[in-house]
C-alpha positions, 0 to 999 in steps of 0.5 A: 625542516622539510623532513619534519614537515613531511613527517608531521603531514604524514602523521596528520593524514594517518590520524584523520584516516583512523578517526574516520574508520572509527566513526569520527565523522558522525554524518552518515549518508542516509541519516540526514535524509528525511525518512531515513532511520535515525537509530542508535548503532548496534543491536537494540538501543533507543530508536526512532521508527519512521513510517511513510504512507501515501494517504492524507491525515484524514484517511483510516490508514493514518489513524491506524498508523497513529494507533501503531505509534501509541501501542509501540510507545506504550510498550517500549521505553526505547522506541518512538514512532514518527508518521509521515502522511501524504507521501511526504517521504516518498511515493509507495514504490520509492518508499519500498526501495528505501526500505530495501536500502535501509534508509526508511523503517516502515511503509504500508502500501497497497499490494499493487506497487509490490508487483514491480518487485514480486510478480506473485502479488499481482494475485490481489489485482485479479478482478471480481475474485474476493466477494466481501470483507469476511472472505478477505479476512479469512484468506489474509489471516490464514496460511495463504496470507502468511505465505505472501507475508513471508515472500517479501523476505526475498526483497529485503523486506519483513512483512508483519501484518495485513491492513485494509485499503478496501474495495474499489468502486466506480464513479462517472459523470455520464450515466448510472452504471447498473449493468455491463452494458452501461460500462461500454465506452466509458473512459475510466482512469485506472492505475498504471496496472496491466491487469486493471487495464485489461479487466476494464477493456474486457468489460467494454470500457476505455481505460486510461492509465493516469497518475493519481495527482492528475485525476481530479483535473482530468475529471474536472476538464472532462478528459475522462468520464470516470475513475475507480477507488474505495469510497473514503478516497472518493469522498476525501478527494472531493470527486462528487464535485466533478462526478454525478454517479457512483456504483458498488462495482466492488471489482477489486479488493486491495489490502495494505501490507505492513512492511519493515526494512529487513536491514533495520529489523535485524538491528532490533533486539528480540524484545523490540521486534516483539513489540513492533510485531504485536503493534502492527497486528493490533493496529491492523485490526483497528485499521480494518474496523475503521476502514469499514466504518469510514467506508459506510459513512463515506457511502452515506455521504456520497449518496447525498451528493451523487446518484448511487446505483446498486449492481445486483448479484445476477449482474455481478456474475456477468462481470465475473464471466467477462473478466475470466479471460483476463485471469487466465491471461495473467495466471502464468505471469503471476504464477499458476500455483499462487493463483490456483491456491488463492482462488481455492482459499477464496472458495473455501472462505465463501 
């Protein structure tokens, strides 16, 4: 009897191991996590593409993400799209890491967080290099933009399209800013980005890195004097309630980059890849148009709630001259070849 019991237990253990090896346990490590890929196994098949963005559902990027959903689902019977806004899934850096692990399909961050993975992306943080949207379009839609999209492959990502966050502009609660002299001494909140910090130091400000979630309270309490963001973000974040002045510094142009997980991308059929690629590009065009429309609308509203000060062309040249040492300092860190190529493409597009 004892031998029969041992034999029965052995058979039971072997059966359990075989079932597990064949996928008998259907709860994979990432499938139950919010934002993880909920896709059928094998190439192609019915899939849900999950998109994570950091902005809220009033932002042009969210509108464009919903446009992407509309386009994909109109062209494919086996693909659906879910969009998660306001960092519900993860912040930008964590979302990028989730793409690398294959636990999230898509994220569309600004290029700044990518510097942590690919130093060359710091080229987009160089201050006062892109003068307007027309130049930005020519650079991003040309060979240089294609080269940067391809560069993310080394990090387990697929770069599909350029979207737009827009130009960053300065607000403060102390005085109108029309010249470099006006910037001196202002405590300005920046992202935790060395290039941005050094640029504001070169302009005479006192930059303070701070999490975006802490910014409104810091402005309200007077811990800092001002901040810098695109016009839609300034308005949607209700900064006019705690800031008096806004200036069109346009000091940094920030693109959004549409990223797909390479692990998941390789599981898609060729037809699915084509649908997603086309939708990302078309939604990107929609995003740029809406971002620019909303930026203009936001500025008009800001002008009613704040004092708007225009910085003249001659003053812009002084700002550019002041930050040249910063560009030189980071040239080798970013990659001299990339920086030179970027600046050459900007000059060509002007």
